[in-house]
TIPA-364054 format. One record per residue (C-alpha): x, y, z. Coordinates in steps of 0.001 Angstrom, whole numbers, m for minus. Each point is the difference from the previous one (the first is absolute). Layout:
N
[atom [X Y Z]],
...
# end
This chain:
396
[atom [58826 571 m86934]],
[atom [m2395 2633 m1306]],
[atom [m2955 m1813 1596]],
[atom [1854 m248 3302]],
[atom [840 3708 m130]],
[atom [m3619 805 m789]],
[atom [m1148 m2092 2959]],
[atom [2413 1841 2262]],
[atom [m1314 3308 m1234]],
[atom [m3548 m1208 581]],
[atom [864 m1074 3569]],
[atom [1699 3305 654]],
[atom [m3036 1791 m1347]],
[atom [m2239 m1815 2514]],
[atom [2317 952 2847]],
[atom [168 3586 m1179]],
[atom [m3795 186 m233]],
[atom [m335 m1428 3539]],
[atom [2533 2479 1402]],
[atom [m1768 2860 m1750]],
[atom [m3357 m1209 1311]],
[atom [1307 m229 3564]],
[atom [1572 3452 m349]],
[atom [m3244 1465 m1308]],
[atom [m1966 m1719 2774]],
[atom [2382 1343 2614]],
[atom [m287 3467 m1507]],
[atom [m3794 m183 98]],
[atom [m583 m1960 3226]],
[atom [3028 1107 1953]],
[atom [2610 m2128 1751]],
[atom [987 m1102 3486]],
[atom [2575 1463 2311]],
[atom [2776 m2585 m62]],
[atom [849 624 3643]],
[atom [m3561 m908 995]],
[atom [m923 m2759 m2477]],
[atom [2040 m2814 m1526]],
[atom [m2200 m462 m3060]],
[atom [m2547 1951 m1995]],
[atom [m1095 m2002 m3047]],
[atom [m2777 540 m2562]],
[atom [m2429 m2915 m114]],
[atom [m2191 392 m3056]],
[atom [m2870 545 m196]],
[atom [m721 13 3770]],
[atom [2472 2660 1127]],
[atom [3205 287 2015]],
[atom [1577 m2544 2339]],
[atom [1705 1880 2821]],
[atom [2074 m1821 2617]],
[atom [1360 1969 2953]],
[atom [1015 m2568 2627]],
[atom [2530 192 2840]],
[atom [467 3746 m480]],
[atom [m867 1137 3575]],
[atom [m2964 1931 m1374]],
[atom [m2388 1610 2466]],
[atom [m2430 1218 m2645]],
[atom [m690 m181 m3726]],
[atom [2978 470 m2320]],
[atom [10 2082 m3180]],
[atom [m2106 m1944 m2490]],
[atom [m686 m42 m3756]],
[atom [m3524 237 m1397]],
[atom [m2326 m2972 m464]],
[atom [1582 m2317 2576]],
[atom [m1543 m3469 m357]],
[atom [2017 m1826 2663]],
[atom [1654 1714 2965]],
[atom [2257 m2009 2282]],
[atom [1007 1778 3217]],
[atom [984 m3111 1991]],
[atom [2628 44 2779]],
[atom [m36 3715 731]],
[atom [m757 2144 3075]],
[atom [m3484 1338 m750]],
[atom [m1888 275 3315]],
[atom [m3328 1706 m762]],
[atom [m2220 m192 m3062]],
[atom [m1527 3470 109]],
[atom [m3364 1066 m1360]],
[atom [224 566 m3769]],
[atom [3660 m1077 m55]],
[atom [m402 m1775 m3364]],
[atom [m2355 2521 m1557]],
[atom [2522 1379 m2496]],
[atom [m192 107 m3786]],
[atom [2863 m2455 m395]],
[atom [m1990 m2716 1782]],
[atom [m3712 641 m436]],
[atom [m184 m947 m3685]],
[atom [1292 m3580 m73]],
[atom [1351 m1223 3348]],
[atom [m1038 m3659 270]],
[atom [2622 m1681 2197]],
[atom [1382 1575 3184]],
[atom [2565 m1671 2267]],
[atom [570 1544 3440]],
[atom [1187 m3131 1803]],
[atom [2851 45 2529]],
[atom [m286 3658 918]],
[atom [m646 1519 3447]],
[atom [m3648 880 m495]],
[atom [m1879 538 3260]],
[atom [m3006 1920 m1318]],
[atom [m2153 168 m3114]],
[atom [m2002 3192 122]],
[atom [m3519 183 m1381]],
[atom [m57 401 m3802]],
[atom [3753 m568 m292]],
[atom [m688 m1663 m3368]],
[atom [m2156 2793 m1348]],
[atom [337 273 m3787]],
[atom [1458 m3441 m740]],
[atom [m3335 m1658 m658]],
[atom [1498 m2292 m2672]],
[atom [2249 m1755 2518]],
[atom [m504 m3792 m63]],
[atom [2945 m1358 1997]],
[atom [1122 1430 3366]],
[atom [2760 m1549 2112]],
[atom [331 1375 3541]],
[atom [1569 m3113 1515]],
[atom [2777 m45 2601]],
[atom [m738 3442 1428]],
[atom [105 m1558 3428]],
[atom [m1249 3012 1985]],
[atom [m3135 845 m1956]],
[atom [m2191 m1524 2770]],
[atom [m3411 1165 m1276]],
[atom [m1992 1219 m2994]],
[atom [m2477 2846 436]],
[atom [m3279 m21 m1902]],
[atom [1305 2420 m2652]],
[atom [3394 m1604 m584]],
[atom [m1044 m1663 m3264]],
[atom [m2306 2661 m1372]],
[atom [136 686 m3763]],
[atom [1305 m3507 m848]],
[atom [m3112 m1043 m1884]],
[atom [1995 m2100 m2531]],
[atom [2260 m1797 2490]],
[atom [109 m3788 m471]],
[atom [3042 m1074 2050]],
[atom [951 1232 3498]],
[atom [2947 m1364 1974]],
[atom [52 926 3706]],
[atom [2026 m2898 1373]],
[atom [2381 592 2884]],
[atom [m1149 3558 650]],
[atom [m639 m395 3743]],
[atom [m3746 422 m476]],
[atom [m2083 m647 3095]],
[atom [m3303 1444 m1154]],
[atom [m2033 1162 m2973]],
[atom [m2368 2921 m11]],
[atom [m3550 m1035 m831]],
[atom [m743 461 m3695]],
[atom [3653 532 m944]],
[atom [m354 m2275 m3049]],
[atom [m3217 1543 m1320]],
[atom [2074 2333 m2161]],
[atom [1613 m2948 m1847]],
[atom [m3104 m1717 m1420]],
[atom [1787 m1973 m2754]],
[atom [2880 m1277 2136]],
[atom [626 m3697 m746]],
[atom [3044 m835 2145]],
[atom [638 1182 3563]],
[atom [3090 m1175 1904]],
[atom [109 549 3783]],
[atom [2361 m2713 1344]],
[atom [2678 497 2666]],
[atom [m1874 2707 1884]],
[atom [m1348 239 3542]],
[atom [m3765 m408 m433]],
[atom [m1674 m1695 2971]],
[atom [m3347 m80 m1773]],
[atom [m1623 931 m3299]],
[atom [m2259 2985 637]],
[atom [m3651 m533 m1028]],
[atom [m1013 1346 m3415]],
[atom [3608 774 m953]],
[atom [m638 m1144 m3563]],
[atom [m3276 1708 m727]],
[atom [31 1189 m3615]],
[atom [2811 m2289 m1186]],
[atom [m2216 m1751 m2521]],
[atom [2912 m1109 m2214]],
[atom [2336 m1308 2734]],
[atom [1221 m3495 m952]],
[atom [3118 m649 2101]],
[atom [391 986 3657]],
[atom [3083 m889 2060]],
[atom [m133 469 3790]],
[atom [2702 m2580 801]],
[atom [2610 398 2731]],
[atom [m1961 2334 2260]],
[atom [m1281 m400 3581]],
[atom [m3672 m632 m783]],
[atom [m1672 m2124 2692]],
[atom [m3695 34 m904]],
[atom [m1835 389 m3297]],
[atom [m3119 1978 765]],
[atom [m3224 295 m1961]],
[atom [11 2736 m2666]],
[atom [3803 m218 m237]],
[atom [m351 m647 m3742]],
[atom [m3218 1834 m686]],
[atom [92 1491 m3492]],
[atom [2618 m2410 m1368]],
[atom [m2484 m2179 m1880]],
[atom [2311 m658 m2975]],
[atom [2996 m1098 2048]],
[atom [1490 m3252 m1382]],
[atom [3242 m392 2027]],
[atom [278 735 3723]],
[atom [3252 m572 1891]],
[atom [m250 59 3811]],
[atom [3000 m2229 700]],
[atom [2478 479 2848]],
[atom [m2295 1905 2325]],
[atom [m1298 m874 3488]],
[atom [m3554 m873 m1010]],
[atom [m1841 m2130 2564]],
[atom [m3585 774 m918]],
[atom [m2032 757 m3127]],
[atom [m3480 1356 601]],
[atom [m2791 m1780 m1832]],
[atom [m895 2757 m2487]],
[atom [3577 1175 m689]],
[atom [190 m1511 m3481]],
[atom [m3621 702 m915]],
[atom [898 2595 m2719]],
[atom [2694 m2175 m1621]],
[atom [m2192 m1860 m2466]],
[atom [2728 m35 m2676]],
[atom [2982 m1040 2104]],
[atom [2041 m2801 m1597]],
[atom [3127 m169 2143]],
[atom [m76 494 3780]],
[atom [3315 m219 1838]],
[atom [m118 m390 3803]],
[atom [3340 m1731 526]],
[atom [2104 469 3148]],
[atom [m2608 1485 2284]],
[atom [m1310 m1100 3401]],
[atom [m3121 m1773 m1214]],
[atom [m905 m3287 1702]],
[atom [m3416 m447 m1631]],
[atom [m2331 1729 m2431]],
[atom [m3776 243 m145]],
[atom [m1152 m1384 m3353]],
[atom [m2690 2708 m88]],
[atom [2828 2520 m459]],
[atom [895 m1697 m3285]],
[atom [m3563 m377 m1255]],
[atom [m66 3252 m2079]],
[atom [3189 m918 m1884]],
[atom [m1729 m1736 m2887]],
[atom [2823 699 m2495]],
[atom [2813 m1152 2302]],
[atom [2571 m2252 m1719]],
[atom [2900 14 2452]],
[atom [m10 256 3798]],
[atom [3461 88 1606]],
[atom [267 m849 3697]],
[atom [3532 m1286 570]],
[atom [1788 1133 3138]],
[atom [m3050 43 2295]],
[atom [m52 m2201 3116]],
[atom [m3295 m1795 m639]],
[atom [m2215 m1652 2579]],
[atom [m934 m3304 m1651]],
[atom [m2351 m1258 2698]],
[atom [m3730 m137 m705]],
[atom [m2 3808 m281]],
[atom [1551 m514 m3437]],
[atom [m2621 m2481 m1208]],
[atom [m2194 2525 m1847]],
[atom [3000 1573 m1701]],
[atom [1301 m3470 m881]],
[atom [m3301 m787 m1740]],
[atom [102 3400 m1734]],
[atom [3438 m834 m1421]],
[atom [m1282 m3362 m1271]],
[atom [m2834 1710 m1900]],
[atom [2084 2959 m1228]],
[atom [701 m89 m3754]],
[atom [3157 2154 212]],
[atom [3315 m530 1792]],
[atom [825 359 3698]],
[atom [3625 63 1150]],
[atom [440 m774 3705]],
[atom [m761 267 2805]],
[atom [2091 m2446 2036]],
[atom [m1291 m1358 3280]],
[atom [1477 1313 3263]],
[atom [m2460 m1944 2189]],
[atom [m705 m2764 859]],
[atom [3542 m1255 440]],
[atom [m486 m3196 m2028]],
[atom [m953 1996 m3141]],
[atom [3093 2218 m7]],
[atom [2033 m634 m3120]],
[atom [m2711 m2121 m1607]],
[atom [m584 2375 m2937]],
[atom [m2490 2707 m930]],
[atom [m3373 m67 1724]],
[atom [m1787 m690 m3282]],
[atom [2115 m3119 m620]],
[atom [m877 m1738 3269]],
[atom [m2234 m3056 m30]],
[atom [m3729 610 366]],
[atom [149 m2475 2907]],
[atom [1364 2826 2138]],
[atom [m3249 1966 m169]],
[atom [m2660 m2584 m726]],
[atom [m1124 m110 3652]],
[atom [239 3754 722]],
[atom [m1223 1830 2008]],
[atom [m947 m2894 2307]],
[atom [3453 m1564 m28]],
[atom [3362 1636 m599]],
[atom [2379 m1459 m2637]],
[atom [1617 m3258 1112]],
[atom [3744 m294 138]],
[atom [280 m2383 m2973]],
[atom [m2659 1715 m2151]],
[atom [2565 1402 m2433]],
[atom [1337 m3472 m846]],
[atom [m1041 m1593 m3315]],
[atom [m2544 m2871 194]],
[atom [1434 m3246 1363]],
[atom [990 m2448 m2769]],
[atom [m1011 m3664 m10]],
[atom [2613 m2481 1389]],
[atom [2128 m1832 m2602]],
[atom [m1358 m3319 m1309]],
[atom [1749 m3171 1263]],
[atom [m76 m2367 m2968]],
[atom [1088 m2976 2137]],
[atom [m3253 307 1906]],
[atom [m2235 1027 m2878]],
[atom [930 m2733 m2533]],
[atom [m1019 m2984 2186]],
[atom [m3275 1726 819]],
[atom [m678 626 m3688]],
[atom [872 m3649 m771]],
[atom [m2503 m1237 2596]],
[atom [m2642 2322 m1431]],
[atom [667 m1417 m3468]],
[atom [m334 m3589 1247]],
[atom [m3202 797 1856]],
[atom [m1405 1737 m3094]],
[atom [889 m3001 m2172]],
[atom [m1616 m2380 2470]],
[atom [m3196 2035 84]],
[atom [65 117 m3796]],
[atom [432 m3801 m235]],
[atom [m2823 m613 2460]],
[atom [m2231 2429 m1886]],
[atom [764 m1726 m3308]],
[atom [m707 m3446 1593]],
[atom [m3295 1137 1458]],
[atom [m1059 1530 m3293]],
[atom [1048 m3167 m1904]],
[atom [m1848 m2301 2441]],
[atom [m3113 2114 m198]],
[atom [143 m8 m3776]],
[atom [452 m3819 m71]],
[atom [m2941 m493 2364]],
[atom [m2233 2143 m2131]],
[atom [1092 m1903 m3107]],
[atom [m721 m3416 1614]],
[atom [m3429 1126 1181]],
[atom [m906 1242 m3439]],
[atom [1294 m3288 m1570]],
[atom [m2055 m2084 2397]],
[atom [m3074 2056 m820]],
[atom [545 m545 m3739]],
[atom [443 m3780 548]],
[atom [m3225 m233 1977]],
[atom [m1848 1902 m2673]],
[atom [1254 m2420 m2666]],
[atom [m1056 m3099 2042]],
[atom [m3461 1472 506]],
[atom [m422 523 m3730]],
[atom [1064 m3611 m766]],
[atom [m2416 m1414 2592]],
[atom [m2861 2017 m1401]],
[atom [734 m1354 m3463]],
[atom [m104 m3646 1209]],
[atom [m3314 519 1708]],
[atom [m1627 1215 m3151]],
# end
């Protein structure tokens, strides 16, 4: 009983110490306005976690000092003004900032002035943002993760990402890009993952990925891509996963893929591929590729529809290209030999056995006769020699 009571006292002491610590922290760092924020929690040693979501905010709420994570999701903020976050409460430790699902239409130049320790920025689902000016991301020299999906973006100012040199992940899906502006990624030396899926991109132009030399994952799925210029992927020497699914590609020039020496996975499902002789070079490229290719499925010619991925077709389809197009039955497996009819084979084998035995018997007879003849000749010679010796003796 005493031990149990002591344990209870010990547990109570821990709780009391925690409450006192939180109280002291609140006294030192300040607290949140409960009408503006649902939670304001110390997170040692990083700082404060402040969540102010669904509060109809149009600007920053009252904040404690040393905010580490600030969540302002699902509010009514419309403009990120210059120097908006440059306040003592945020400049010391702010690392994660969530501004998704607001009504942001403009990010003024140097809006993030002062928060140069920020690593994670979520601006997704601000559907009327439309564009980023060249100074929108200034002062974010430590930013590693940027989410801009579903923000209505149609264009990017040239050099907009130069101010985020250590960014590793950039998400731009579900926007309205019709192309990727040249040199958009100049200065993004640490960019590893880039997602441009679910846009309206039709052509991939040269210099689209200039500066993104360390990119390893590129997602261009669910666009309208019909053409990829020859030097488009020239900078992507470290790409490992390239996703081009559900576009409008019907063929691809193998020279486009030549720079991708580290490529492990090429995804092409959902494209309506032309599998006539125009696909022969790509077919051979797939056969020599040491990684994996998923898709594409043939849309033409008619007899190859539904016959599997291009890379799994028989080589017979392209062995005579470009002189002759694939033949209708080229995809079929090699013809098998007809089944053996034992009723026909056994009599033939029996006859062969008899013939072989006959030849063997004749051969043995010939050999025996020859041997006997040789023996008789030699015997006759010995007899004659003996008679000659006897006659010579009588004469003497």
